[in-house]
C-alpha positions in Angstrom: 345.3 57.4 16.5 347.1 60.8 16.7 346.5 64.3 17.6 348.1 67.6 16.6 347.4 70.9 18.4 348.6 74.0 16.7 349.4 77.4 18.0 350.7 80.8 16.7 352.8 82.1 19.5 356.5 81.7 19.2 357.8 79.5 21.9 356.5 76.0 22.0 356.4 72.8 19.9 353.4 70.6 19.9 354.0 67.0 19.0 351.3 64.7 17.8 351.8 61.0 17.8 350.5 57.9 16.3 350.6 54.6 18.0 349.1 51.1 17.6 348.9 48.6 14.8 350.5 49.8 11.5 348.7 47.0 9.7 347.1 47.0 6.3 343.5 46.8 7.1 342.5 49.9 8.7 340.8 51.7 6.0 343.3 54.3 4.7 345.9 54.6 2.0 349.1 54.8 3.9 350.0 58.4 3.4 352.2 59.9 6.1 353.4 63.2 7.4 352.2 66.6 6.8 351.8 70.0 8.2 350.9 73.6 7.6 350.8 77.0 8.9 347.9 79.4 9.5 347.5 83.1 9.4 350.4 85.5 9.3 350.4 85.6 13.1 352.7 82.7 13.3 353.5 79.1 12.2 353.1 75.5 13.1 353.2 72.1 11.6 352.4 68.5 12.1 351.3 65.2 10.7 352.2 61.6 10.3 351.2 58.1 9.3 348.8 56.2 11.5 347.5 52.5 12.2 346.2 50.2 9.6 347.1 51.8 6.6 347.5 54.9 8.0 346.8 58.5 7.2 348.3 61.9 7.6 347.2 65.4 8.4 348.3 68.9 8.3 348.1 71.9 10.5 348.1 75.6 10.8 349.0 78.5 13.0 346.8 80.2 15.5 346.6 83.2 17.8 345.6 81.6 21.0 346.1 78.4 23.0 344.1 75.3 23.5 344.0 71.6 24.2 341.8 68.5 24.2 340.2 66.8 27.1 340.6 63.3 28.2 339.5 61.0 31.0 341.7 62.8 33.5 340.2 66.2 32.8 340.1 69.1 30.4 343.0 71.1 29.0 343.0 74.8 29.7 342.7 77.4 26.9 343.0 80.3 29.3 345.9 81.9 27.3 349.5 81.1 26.4 350.6 80.7 30.0 347.5 79.0 31.4 347.9 75.5 33.0 347.2 72.8 30.5 346.7 69.8 32.9 343.1 70.6 33.9 344.2 71.7 37.4 342.6 75.1 37.0 339.2 73.4 36.9 338.0 75.1 33.8 334.4 74.5 32.7 333.9 71.2 30.9 334.1 71.5 27.1 331.7 69.9 24.6 332.7 67.9 21.5 330.3 68.6 18.6 330.0 67.7 14.9 330.5 70.5 12.4 330.7 68.6 9.1 330.6 65.1 7.8 328.7 62.1 9.2 330.0 59.8 11.9 330.8 56.1 11.3 333.7 53.9 10.4 336.3 51.6 12.0 337.1 51.7 15.7 336.8 49.7 18.9 333.7 50.2 21.2 331.5 47.8 23.0 328.0 49.2 22.9 324.7 48.7 21.2 324.0 48.7 17.5 325.3 51.8 15.7 327.2 52.9 18.7 329.5 49.9 18.6 332.6 49.9 16.5 334.6 47.2 14.7 337.9 47.4 12.8 338.1 45.0 9.8 335.8 42.2 11.0 336.6 39.2 8.9 334.5 36.2 10.1 331.3 35.4 12.0 330.0 32.3 13.7 326.7 31.9 15.5 325.5 29.7 18.4 322.1 30.2 19.8 321.5 33.9 20.1 325.1 35.0 20.1 327.4 35.8 17.2 331.2 35.7 17.6 333.1 38.0 15.3 336.8 37.9 14.4 337.6 41.6 14.7 341.0 41.4 13.0 342.5 44.9 13.4 341.4 45.1 17.0 343.0 41.6 17.7 339.8 40.6 19.5 337.0 38.1 19.2 333.8 40.1 19.8 330.3 39.1 20.6 326.9 40.3 19.3 323.6 39.6 21.0 321.3 39.0 18.0 318.2 40.3 19.9 319.5 43.3 21.7 322.3 44.1 19.2 324.7 44.6 22.2 328.3 44.2 21.3 331.0 42.9 23.7 334.5 41.5 23.8 335.1 37.8 24.4 338.8 37.5 24.3 342.0 38.7 22.7 343.8 36.9 19.8 346.5 38.6 17.9 345.8 38.8 14.1 342.6 36.8 14.5 341.3 35.8 11.1 338.4 33.3 11.4 335.9 31.7 13.8 333.7 28.6 13.3 331.6 26.6 15.7 332.4 22.9 16.3 330.5 20.6 18.6 328.7 21.9 21.6 330.3 25.0 23.1 333.6 24.7 21.1 334.5 27.7 19.0 337.5 27.2 16.7 339.6 30.3 16.1 342.4 30.9 13.6 345.0 33.6 13.7 347.7 34.3 11.1 349.9 31.6 12.7 347.8 29.4 14.9 344.5 27.6 15.5 342.8 27.6 18.9 339.8 26.0 20.6 337.7 28.3 22.8 335.1 27.0 25.1 332.3 29.5 25.3 330.9 27.9 28.5 334.1 28.2 30.5 335.7 31.1 28.6 339.0 29.1 28.2 341.2 29.2 25.1 343.6 26.3 24.2 346.2 26.3 21.4 345.5 23.4 19.1 348.2 23.9 16.4 350.8 26.4 15.3 352.5 29.1 17.3 351.4 32.4 18.8 353.8 34.4 16.6 356.0 32.2 14.5 354.8 31.5 10.9 355.8 28.9 8.5 354.6 25.9 6.5 355.6 22.9 8.5 353.2 20.0 8.8 353.2 18.3 12.2 351.5 17.8 15.5 350.2 20.6 17.6 352.8 23.3 18.3 355.2 21.7 15.8 353.0 22.8 12.9 353.2 26.2 11.3 350.8 28.4 9.4 351.1 31.5 7.3 347.6 32.8 6.9 344.9 30.9 8.6 342.4 33.0 6.7 339.3 30.9 7.0 338.1 27.7 8.7 335.6 24.9 7.8 334.5 22.2 10.2 333.3 18.8 8.8 331.0 18.1 11.7 333.1 15.4 13.3 336.8 15.6 13.8 338.4 17.7 11.1 339.1 21.4 10.5 340.1 22.7 7.1 342.2 25.9 7.1 342.7 28.3 4.1 346.4 29.0 4.5 346.6 31.8 2.0 350.2 32.8 2.8 351.3 29.3 1.9 348.9 29.0 -1.1 347.4 25.8 0.4 344.5 24.4 2.2 345.6 22.6 5.4 343.8 19.8 7.4 343.8 19.6 11.2 342.6 16.4 12.8 341.2 17.6 16.1 341.6 14.4 18.1 345.3 14.1 17.4 346.1 17.7 16.6 347.8 16.5 13.4 348.3 19.1 10.7 348.9 18.1 7.0 348.7 19.9 3.7 345.4 18.8 2.1 345.6 20.5 -1.3 347.9 23.0 -3.0 351.6 23.3 -3.5 353.3 25.0 -0.6 354.9 28.4 -1.5 353.9 28.1 -5.2 351.3 30.8 -6.2 350.0 29.5 -9.4 347.0 27.8 -11.1 346.8 24.0 -11.6 343.8 21.7 -11.3 345.0 18.4 -9.9 345.1 16.0 -7.0 346.3 17.0 -3.5 349.6 18.8 -3.4 349.9 18.7 -7.2 347.1 21.3 -7.4 348.0 25.0 -7.2 346.3 28.1 -5.8 347.1 31.8 -5.5 346.1 32.9 -2.0 343.1 30.7 -1.2 341.3 32.6 1.4 337.7 31.4 2.0 336.1 27.9 2.4 332.6 26.4 2.4 332.0 22.7 3.1 329.0 20.8 1.7 329.3 17.1 2.6 332.0 15.7 0.4 332.8 18.9 -1.4 335.0 21.7 -0.2 334.6 25.0 -2.0 337.6 27.3 -2.1 337.9 31.0 -3.2 341.1 31.4 -5.2 341.6 35.0 -4.4 344.3 36.2 -6.8 343.3 33.8 -9.6 339.7 35.3 -9.4 338.3 31.8 -9.4 336.0 29.5 -7.3 337.5 26.1 -7.0 336.0 22.8 -5.7 337.7 19.9 -3.9 336.4 16.4 -3.7 337.3 15.6 -0.1 337.6 11.9 -0.6 340.0 12.0 -3.5 341.5 15.5 -2.9 340.8 16.3 -6.5 340.8 20.0 -7.3 338.6 21.4 -10.1 337.7 24.9 -11.3 334.0 25.6 -10.7 333.5 29.2 -11.8 335.4 32.3 -12.9 337.8 33.2 -15.6 341.5 32.8 -14.8 343.4 36.1 -14.2 340.3 38.1 -15.2 339.2 40.6 -12.5 335.7 41.8 -12.7 332.0 41.4 -12.0 330.4 39.5 -14.8 327.3 37.3 -14.4 326.3 34.4 -16.5 327.5 30.8 -17.0 330.0 29.7 -14.4 332.8 29.1 -16.9 332.7 32.7 -18.3 331.7 34.6 -15.2 334.2 36.9 -13.5 334.9 37.6 -9.9 336.6 40.6 -8.2 338.8 39.1 -5.5 336.3 36.7 -3.8 336.8 36.9 -0.1 334.0 34.8 1.5 331.9 31.7 0.7 328.7 30.3 2.2 326.0 27.8 1.2 322.3 28.5 1.3 319.3 26.9 -0.5 321.3 25.2 -3.3 323.5 28.1 -4.1 327.1 29.0 -3.2 327.2 32.7 -2.2 330.3 34.7 -2.9 331.3 37.9 -1.1 333.7 40.1 -3.0 334.6 43.8 -3.6 331.3 45.8 -3.7 328.9 42.9 -4.4 327.4 39.6 -3.2 327.0 37.0 -5.9 325.3 33.7 -6.0 326.4 30.6 -8.0 323.4 28.3 -8.5 325.0 24.8 -8.1 322.3 23.2 -10.2 322.2 25.5 -13.3 325.9 26.6 -12.9 325.0 30.2 -13.4 326.2 33.3 -11.5 324.0 36.3 -10.6 324.5 39.4 -8.5 322.3 39.5 -5.4 323.3 42.9 -4.0 325.6 45.8 -4.5 327.4 47.2 -7.6 330.7 46.4 -9.1 333.8 47.9 -7.5 335.6 50.7 -9.5 339.2 51.5 -8.8 338.8 55.3 -9.2 335.5 55.9 -7.4 334.9 56.4 -3.7 333.8 53.4 -1.7 330.2 54.1 -0.7 328.4 52.2 2.1 324.6 52.2 2.3 321.9 49.9 3.2 319.4 48.9 0.5 318.0 46.3 -1.8 319.8 44.8 -4.8 321.7 47.4 -6.7 320.9 50.2 -4.2 322.9 48.5 -1.5 326.5 49.5 -1.1 329.2 47.6 0.6 333.0 47.2 0.9 334.3 43.7 1.2 332.0 41.0 2.6 334.5 38.9 4.4 332.4 36.3 6.2 328.9 35.0 6.7 326.8 32.8 9.0 323.2 31.8 8.8 320.8 31.6 11.8 317.0 31.5 12.0 316.7 31.9 8.3 318.7 35.1 8.3 322.2 35.5 6.7 324.6 37.6 8.8 327.6 39.0 7.0 330.6 41.0 8.2 331.7 43.9 6.0 335.4 44.3 6.7 335.8 47.7 5.0 332.3 48.8 6.2 333.4 47.9 9.8 329.9 46.5 10.5 327.7 43.4 10.9 324.9 43.4 8.4 322.0 41.1 7.5 321.1 39.9 4.0 317.5 39.0 3.5 316.1 38.5 0.0 318.7 40.8 -1.5 318.2 43.5 1.2 321.3 44.5 3.1 320.7 46.1 6.6 323.3 47.1 9.1 322.7 45.9 12.7 325.9 46.7 14.5 328.7 49.1 13.9 328.3 52.3 11.9 329.0 52.4 8.2 331.6 54.9 7.0 330.0 57.9 5.3 332.7 59.0 3.0 331.7 61.3 0.1 332.3 64.7 -1.2 328.9 66.3 -1.0 329.0 70.1 -0.7 326.1 71.8 1.2 324.9 74.1 3.9 325.1 73.5 7.6 324.7 69.9 8.5 324.7 68.5 5.0 328.3 68.7 3.9 330.2 65.5 3.8 333.9 64.6 3.8 335.7 61.6 2.3 339.1 61.3 4.1 340.0 64.6 5.6 343.6 64.5 6.6 345.0 68.0 7.0 343.6 71.5 7.6 344.6 75.1 8.0 342.7 78.4 8.3 342.9 82.0 7.2 342.7 83.4 10.7 339.0 84.3 10.2 336.2 82.0 9.0 337.7 79.8 6.3 339.0 76.4 7.3 340.8 74.6 4.4 340.8 70.8 4.3 342.9 68.3 2.2 340.3 65.6 1.4 342.6 62.7 0.4 340.3 60.1 -1.0 338.0 62.9 -2.4 341.0 64.2 -4.3 339.8 67.7 -3.5 340.6 70.7 -1.4 337.5 71.6 0.6 336.5 74.6 2.7 334.4 74.9 5.8 332.9 78.3 6.6 332.8 78.8 10.3 330.2 81.5 10.1 327.6 79.5 8.1 328.6 75.9 8.5 328.7 75.4 4.7 331.1 73.0 3.1 332.3 73.8 -0.4 334.9 72.5 -2.8 337.7 75.0 -3.7 339.5 72.8 -6.3 339.6 69.3 -7.6 337.2 66.6 -8.7 338.2 63.2 -9.8 341.6 61.7 -9.2 344.4 62.8 -11.6 346.7 65.7 -12.3 345.8 68.9 -14.0 346.4 72.6 -13.3 343.3 74.7 -13.8 340.5 76.6 -12.1 338.3 75.0 -9.5 336.8 71.7 -10.5 338.9 71.6 -13.7 342.0 71.0 -11.6 343.0 67.5 -10.6 344.7 66.2 -7.5 345.7 62.7 -6.5 345.4 62.1 -2.8 346.3 65.5 -1.4 347.2 65.3 2.3 348.5 68.7 3.4 347.5 72.3 3.1 349.3 75.4 4.3 348.1 79.0 4.1 350.7 81.6 3.3 349.1 84.4 5.4 348.1 86.4 2.3 345.9 84.7 -0.3 347.5 81.4 -1.4 347.1 77.9 -0.2 349.9 75.4 -0.7 348.9 71.8 -1.2 351.2 68.8 -0.6 351.2 65.1 -0.7 352.9 62.1 -2.3 350.4 61.2 -5.0 351.7 63.3 -7.9 355.2 64.1 -6.7 354.5 67.8 -6.9 353.6 70.8 -4.7 350.7 72.9 -5.8 349.4 76.4 -5.0 345.8 77.7 -5.1 345.0 81.3 -5.6 342.1 81.8 -3.2 340.6 84.7 -5.2 340.3 82.8 -8.5 340.7 79.2 -7.2 343.3 78.7 -9.9 345.7 75.8 -9.2 349.3 75.9 -10.4 352.3 73.7 -9.9 355.1 75.4 -8.0 357.5 72.5 -7.5 358.3 69.3 -9.5 356.8 67.5 -12.4 354.1 64.9 -12.6 355.5 61.4 -12.0 359.1 62.6 -11.9 360.2 61.5 -8.5 363.5 62.4 -6.9 365.2 64.9 -4.6 366.6 67.5 -6.9 367.0 71.2 -5.9 366.1 73.8 -8.4 363.4 76.3 -9.4 359.8 75.2 -10.1 359.6 72.4 -12.7 363.4 71.9 -12.7 363.2 70.6 -9.1 362.1 67.1 -8.1 360.4 65.8 -5.1 359.3 62.4 -3.7 356.5 64.0 -1.9 356.0 67.2 0.1 354.9 66.3 3.6 354.8 68.3 6.8 354.4 71.7 5.0 355.3 74.5 7.4 355.2 78.2 6.6 357.8 80.2 8.6 355.7 83.4 8.5 358.0 85.1 6.0 359.9 83.5 3.1 359.8 79.7 3.2 357.5 76.7 3.1 359.5 74.0 4.9 358.7 70.3 4.2 360.1 66.8 4.6 360.8 64.7 1.5 361.9 61.1 2.0 365.1 61.4 4.2 365.5 65.1 3.5 364.3 68.4 5.0 363.8 71.0 2.3 362.3 74.4 1.9 360.6 76.3 -0.9 361.1 80.0 -1.4 357.5 81.2 -2.0 358.7 84.2 -4.0 361.0 82.4 -6.4 359.7 78.8 -6.2 363.3 77.6 -5.6 363.6 74.5 -3.6 366.7 73.8 -1.6 367.7 70.9 0.7 368.8 71.9 4.2 369.5 68.5 5.7 369.7 64.9 4.5 369.6 61.7 6.7 369.6 63.7 9.9 371.3 61.4 12.5 368.7 59.9 14.7 365.9 61.2 12.4 366.8 59.6 9.1 363.3 59.6 7.5 361.4 62.5 9.2 357.7 62.7 9.1 357.3 66.3 10.1 359.1 69.6 10.6 358.4 72.7 12.7 360.3 75.9 12.6 361.0 78.3 15.4 363.7 80.8 16.4 366.2 79.8 13.7 365.8 76.1 14.4 363.9 73.4 12.5 362.7 70.5 14.6 362.1 67.3 12.7 360.4 64.2 13.9 361.0 60.5 13.2 359.6 57.6 15.2 359.5 59.5 18.5 362.8 61.3 18.1 363.0 65.0 17.7 366.1 66.3 16.0 367.0 70.0 15.9 368.6 71.7 12.8 370.3 75.0 13.3 369.1 77.1 10.4 372.2 79.3 10.5 374.8 76.6 9.7 372.4 73.6 9.2 374.1 71.5 11.8 371.9 69.0 13.6 371.6 67.3 16.9 369.3 64.6 18.3 367.4 66.8 20.7 364.9 64.5 22.5 363.4 61.0 22.4 359.7 60.7 23.1 357.6 57.7 23.9 354.6 56.3 21.9 356.1 56.5 18.4 355.7 60.3 18.2 355.5 61.5 14.6 354.4 65.1 14.3 355.3 68.6 15.5 353.7 72.0 16.0 354.8 75.2 17.6 352.7 76.3 20.6 352.6 79.3 22.8 353.8 78.1 26.2 357.4 77.0 25.5 356.7 73.2 25.8 356.6 70.2 23.4 353.4 68.3 23.5 352.7 64.8 22.0 349.4 62.9 21.9 348.1 59.7 20.5 344.7 59.1 22.0 346.4 57.4 25.0 347.9 60.7 26.3 349.2 64.1 25.7 352.5 65.4 27.2 354.7 68.4 27.0 358.4 68.8 27.0 360.1 72.1 27.9 362.3 73.4 25.1 365.0 74.5 27.5 365.1 71.6 30.0 363.6 68.8 27.9 361.5 67.9 30.9 358.4 65.9 29.9 355.0 66.2 31.6 352.1 63.9 30.8 348.9 66.1 30.7 346.0 63.6 30.5 344.9 60.3 29.3 342.3 59.9 26.5 339.4 57.5 27.0 339.9 54.0 25.7 337.0 54.1 23.3 338.1 54.3 19.6 335.1 56.1 18.2 333.7 59.6 18.0 331.4 60.2 20.9 329.9 63.6 21.1 329.2 65.5 24.3 331.1 66.7 27.4 334.8 65.9 27.5 334.4 63.7 30.5 332.7 61.1 28.3 333.6 62.3 24.7 336.1 60.6 22.6 337.5 60.6 19.1 338.6 57.8 16.8 341.6 58.9 14.7 342.4 62.6 14.8 344.5 63.2 11.7 344.7 66.9 12.6 343.8 69.4 15.3 343.7 73.1 14.9 343.5 75.6 17.8 341.7 78.7 16.9 342.3 82.1 18.3 338.9 82.2 20.0 339.9 79.2 22.2 338.0 76.3 20.6 339.7 73.4 18.9 338.8 71.9 15.5 339.6 68.2 14.9 339.6 66.2 11.7 338.7 62.6 12.4 339.8 60.8 9.2 338.4 57.5 10.3 335.0 58.9 10.8 335.2 61.4 7.9 334.3 64.4 10.0 335.2 67.9 11.2 334.6 68.2 15.0 334.7 71.2 17.4 335.8 71.1 21.0 334.5 74.2 22.7 
């Protein structure tokens, strides 16, 4: 997670940081870096990419000072020179929800909807306890099926799958290894593979190598089958001897061939279901369901149409699947979890039908809702287990455990993301993926809603959320909803009446007239990427991140390995630095006192705006990525694990506080409150802080 705190006074940089896994499964589209300035009183910037597919935010200028509170105490907002380490014992602040609805990925052990998961991919049940492979948290979690209490059993890096064997033995696969975990003694033993090294070698125990380990199937006696999607094979592990062999598929050859043993070919086989002598395999990128006769190792195509993505019911041979990701057997049918739907293949009639959900669409927002049949909404059902006549499924993108009963989908643990673009009065407005914000110095807070492809506005006086411009994804200049954006990530107010919009989606910078809501393009051309200086459409950009208004003439921004600025009067873009030593691909820029400070992976470099010379000014911990100017002469950085400040003159760094370990939004007093992933933080002149939590699709207030 990351934080950015923005101020309007002239003498400090605030540095927000992102730390943790930069993996691909945390819901989010991998945008990075942004910034923005606020009212004419001053300037600030910030933003960066985050974990699992990370996101970015933007910022603005303010007239006061502020901070966030963590487990070590609150941060003072008593004025530009007030202590910010909580030592002045200021009254405890409250974290409250202003807009949006909480829910989404995270990491919290709690009960039911108060628990959080991050890309759960597999579930196994013994007695009254479910074990869940919580992939992006690198943990195996537990769920009491009666109380719905969620706990943590043990850590396993890149955990992918869990399945019960005999007695208390739980088998666990990671990307590179297979383990045995005894639930009675809480001991874990490596059976085969390596903790970190991947490969395709067959062999005994630690001499074997895997490159996927995406799913497991146990034959009830002495054999585990492993869907090794990275090697495009299904592997076999004999438990008594720890011997690993390639069961079916051609190692390293992503293709499609029915055949025997290693003559058969798959493209990323990623889910398994075993029924006596038949092993069912989901062939992910071939969009097929395959079957394997275990005795002869003969591979056949059971259902689906080769290379045809979609959700089409009917006879097995003509049905279509949308990246099948899980398989389970129940009452004569093979159930298939895929993008947006759960399907059932009747093994007697060889027909495919949809049980719950609606087909996935590339352009639409992913909606998550409980319901029956077509009214249910889900992300990707990645695993399932049956106990007591109830089917328990894990929704990896919904970050939740849900039950499927007679076509009815119900969430029992975790909180579904509530990402949508509903406008409305106090308490009813919703946000999709809010990444960056700025304000006009009064009541209007502007928000770049990335997955909503819109620029939104929150009115501080009424609590209403409205859309200023944008609708569906695309590119078009125009007024209000007639305009089109593609994943905007940054907004910056010019201090007068215009809002600048940045991002990487369309390779342009846009401007919104806040009187008419008319959107125009001020820099670049659609789809014409590059780093070319010039005026308006003659210039080229790879993406305008970290937008920062200097309070006068220029909007500064970072573009690939360059730092650039746009003259807002002439729309002329010029490059002021390229491949800054020590900060070669900056994620953010902040401007103060004839210096531009740029950030790259924890390093701050300083560019002299009189001669454009640069120096590596400071190196910070925790993969710091974003910057903002603050009022007290210090540099601060925060990631959820801490916030520190560095004096601009001495470069002395002071850690201010530690954030609670919980990765979820918890409202209430700062001694117990927490956030999930703060893509932006805005300090208002009245002392309160606004936070955008992109993972929980919300606008929060700390006051």
